[in-house]
C-alpha positions in Angstrom: 84.0 102.5 38.5 82.2 99.8 40.4 85.4 99.1 42.5 85.6 102.8 43.4 82.0 102.8 44.5 82.6 99.8 46.7 85.6 101.4 48.4 83.8 104.7 48.9 80.8 102.9 50.4 83.1 100.9 52.8 84.8 104.1 53.9 81.5 105.8 54.5 80.4 102.8 56.6 83.5 102.9 58.7 83.3 106.6 59.4 80.6 106.3 62.1 82.6 103.6 63.8 85.7 105.8 63.9 83.6 108.6 65.5 82.2 106.2 68.0 85.7 105.0 68.9 86.9 108.5 69.4 83.9 109.2 71.7 84.5 106.2 73.9 88.2 106.6 74.2 88.8 107.7 77.8 91.8 109.7 79.1 94.4 107.8 81.0 93.6 107.1 84.6 96.4 107.4 87.2 95.8 106.0 90.6 97.7 107.6 93.5 98.0 105.6 96.7 99.0 108.0 99.5 99.7 107.1 103.1 97.7 109.6 105.2 94.0 109.6 105.9 92.8 112.4 103.6 93.7 115.1 101.1 94.2 117.7 103.8 97.0 115.7 105.4 98.7 115.3 102.0 98.1 118.8 100.7 101.8 119.7 100.6 102.4 117.1 98.0 99.1 116.7 96.2 99.4 120.3 95.0 102.9 119.7 93.7 101.8 116.5 91.9 98.7 118.1 90.3 100.6 121.3 89.2 103.4 119.2 87.6 100.9 117.3 85.6 99.3 120.6 84.5 102.8 121.9 83.5 103.2 118.7 81.4 100.0 119.6 79.5 97.5 117.5 81.4 94.0 118.8 82.2 92.1 116.9 84.9 89.0 115.2 83.4 90.1 116.0 79.8 93.3 114.1 79.1 94.0 112.7 82.5 92.1 111.4 85.6 93.7 111.2 89.0 92.2 108.7 91.4 93.5 109.4 94.9 93.3 106.9 97.7 94.1 107.5 101.4 94.8 104.5 103.6 95.4 106.4 106.9 98.5 104.3 107.7 96.4 101.2 108.1 98.1 98.1 106.7 94.8 96.4 105.7 93.7 99.6 103.9 96.9 99.8 101.9 96.2 96.3 100.6 92.5 97.0 100.0 93.0 100.3 98.2 95.8 98.9 96.1 93.6 96.1 95.0 90.7 98.5 94.4 92.9 100.6 92.1 94.1 97.6 90.2 90.6 96.2 89.7 89.3 99.6 88.5 91.6 99.3 85.5 93.9 102.3 86.1 96.7 102.8 83.5 99.4 103.6 86.1 99.7 103.8 89.9 101.9 106.3 91.8 102.5 104.7 95.2 103.8 106.8 98.2 106.1 105.1 100.7 107.3 101.5 100.7 104.2 100.2 102.4 102.0 101.5 99.6 104.4 100.4 96.8 104.7 96.9 98.1 100.9 96.6 98.5 100.5 97.7 94.8 103.3 95.4 93.7 101.5 92.4 95.3 98.3 93.5 93.6 99.6 93.7 90.0 102.6 92.6 87.9 101.4 94.4 84.8 100.2 97.9 85.6 103.2 100.3 85.7 104.1 101.5 89.2 106.0 104.7 90.1 107.0 104.6 93.7 107.9 107.7 95.8 109.8 108.0 99.1 111.0 104.4 99.4 114.2 103.9 101.5 115.4 100.7 99.9 113.5 99.6 96.8 115.6 96.4 96.4 115.1 95.3 100.0 111.4 96.0 99.7 111.3 93.7 96.7 110.1 96.4 94.3 113.1 96.2 91.9 116.1 93.9 91.3 118.4 96.7 90.0 118.5 100.3 91.0 120.1 101.6 87.8 117.7 99.7 85.4 114.9 98.0 87.2 113.0 95.2 85.4 109.4 94.5 85.8 106.6 97.0 86.2 108.0 99.3 89.0 110.3 102.2 89.0 110.6 105.4 91.1 112.6 107.4 93.6 114.5 106.1 96.6 115.7 107.8 99.7 119.2 108.0 101.2 117.9 108.0 104.8 120.4 105.6 106.3 123.4 107.1 104.4 122.7 110.6 105.7 122.3 109.6 109.4 125.8 110.6 110.4 125.7 113.9 108.5 122.5 114.8 110.3 124.2 114.3 113.7 127.2 116.4 112.6 124.9 119.3 111.5 123.0 119.1 114.8 126.2 119.4 116.8 127.2 122.4 114.7 123.9 124.0 115.4 124.0 123.3 119.2 127.4 123.8 120.8 128.7 121.3 123.4 126.1 118.7 122.3 126.6 115.4 124.3 123.2 113.7 124.4 120.8 113.3 121.6 117.5 111.4 121.4 116.5 109.4 118.3 112.8 109.0 117.7 112.0 106.0 115.5 109.0 104.2 114.2 109.6 100.4 114.6 107.1 99.6 111.9 109.4 101.2 109.3 111.7 98.8 107.5 114.7 101.1 107.6 114.6 101.8 111.4 117.3 99.2 112.4 119.7 100.7 109.9 119.0 104.2 111.0 119.6 103.3 114.6 122.9 101.5 113.8 124.2 104.3 111.6 123.2 107.1 114.0 124.7 105.4 117.1 127.9 104.7 115.1 128.2 108.3 114.2 127.5 109.3 117.8 130.3 107.1 119.0 132.7 108.8 116.6 131.5 112.3 117.6 131.4 111.6 121.3 127.6 112.0 121.4 125.4 109.6 123.3 122.4 108.5 121.2 119.3 107.3 123.1 116.5 105.6 121.1 112.8 105.8 121.8 110.2 103.9 119.7 106.8 105.2 118.8 104.8 102.8 116.7 101.6 104.8 116.9 100.7 108.5 117.5 99.8 107.9 121.2 103.3 106.8 122.0 105.1 110.0 120.7 104.4 112.2 123.7 105.7 109.4 126.0 108.9 109.3 124.0 109.5 113.0 124.3 108.9 112.7 128.1 111.5 110.0 128.2 114.0 112.0 126.2 113.5 115.0 128.5 113.8 112.9 131.7 116.9 111.2 130.3 118.7 114.5 129.7 118.6 114.7 125.9 119.6 118.0 124.6 118.0 117.6 121.2 116.0 115.0 119.2 116.4 113.6 115.7 113.0 112.5 114.3 113.7 109.5 112.0 111.9 108.9 108.7 108.3 107.8 109.2 105.2 108.5 107.2 103.3 108.4 110.5 105.7 111.1 112.0 105.0 113.3 109.0 101.3 113.0 109.6 101.8 114.0 113.2 104.3 116.8 112.4 102.2 119.5 114.1 101.8 117.6 117.3 105.4 116.5 117.3 106.4 120.2 117.2 104.0 121.0 120.1 105.4 118.2 122.2 109.0 119.2 121.4 108.3 122.8 122.4 106.6 121.6 125.6 109.6 119.7 126.6 112.0 122.4 125.4 113.7 120.0 123.0 115.0 121.2 119.6 114.2 118.7 116.9 116.0 117.8 113.7 113.8 116.4 110.9 114.4 114.8 107.5 112.1 116.9 105.3 111.6 120.7 105.1 107.8 120.4 105.2 108.0 119.6 108.9 110.1 122.6 109.8 107.2 125.2 109.9 105.6 123.0 112.6 108.4 123.6 115.2 111.5 121.9 114.0 114.9 123.5 114.4 116.2 122.3 111.0 116.0 119.6 108.4 118.4 117.8 106.1 117.4 115.3 103.5 115.8 114.9 100.1 113.7 117.6 98.4 110.3 115.8 98.7 108.4 118.2 96.5 111.0 117.5 93.8 110.3 113.8 94.3 106.7 114.3 93.4 107.6 116.5 90.4 109.9 113.7 89.1 107.3 111.1 89.8 104.8 113.0 87.6 107.5 113.2 84.9 108.1 109.5 85.1 104.4 108.8 84.8 104.1 111.1 81.8 106.8 109.3 79.9 105.3 105.9 80.8 101.9 107.0 79.7 103.4 108.0 76.4 105.0 104.6 75.8 108.2 104.3 77.8 108.8 101.2 79.9 109.1 101.5 83.7 112.6 100.1 83.3 113.6 103.3 81.4 111.2 106.1 82.1 113.7 108.8 81.1 114.6 107.2 77.8 
């Protein structure tokens, strides 16, 4: 009898501690490092990400907390905000674009990373194997370079007798050289001259369109660039002013004045990123988020 009383007394003493532990247990915190300067500029994808988490059963503030950070395309801010998220003790980080993902990778080797919209994760040093990456990073890569020739073919089908095309590139993007080489090689095969103009910042984009127009370009392909996405409305305005149809890589740019797009379904990328995050938060490793 005495032993039972001791056990009962011990259980009674532990009960308040269990209640206290339940009270202080916080929901998982997911950091999201975007590339634009504010939520308005990212609204197309923030909405998709938040709705997907809701569909997976998460309620903001109850069983998940999303910490958004906006570096405004500033290299130093990518580094600063990545470090800030890591030091705040988040449970997982979703990093948008290679610049954001590499900044987070430099800041932590332990917190799981889900990257989105990275052209070449291996070249960026995020993973060592695309099929089954090791370490703390996983995510979704683009096929930007591989689709360069197909985009030129589609543009020629849309615009008959096409002979001169402009290619607008952002030299700060790591995939730019590959895109130029692939597009010009496809142009040589199709009998289309491809002229390249670089714009490393928003103030150079209008100059590029003026050069395309003055050089006789009949259309412009806008290469992959997070900065170009941010400037999609102004790119459409400048293209219209110079009477140049533009071909873009993601559908979200089309309503702002593009003729057509061909590329990955970016909203689906963010839906899948949320699904990866969900599995990792439930115990899966970044090397196998679907398993």
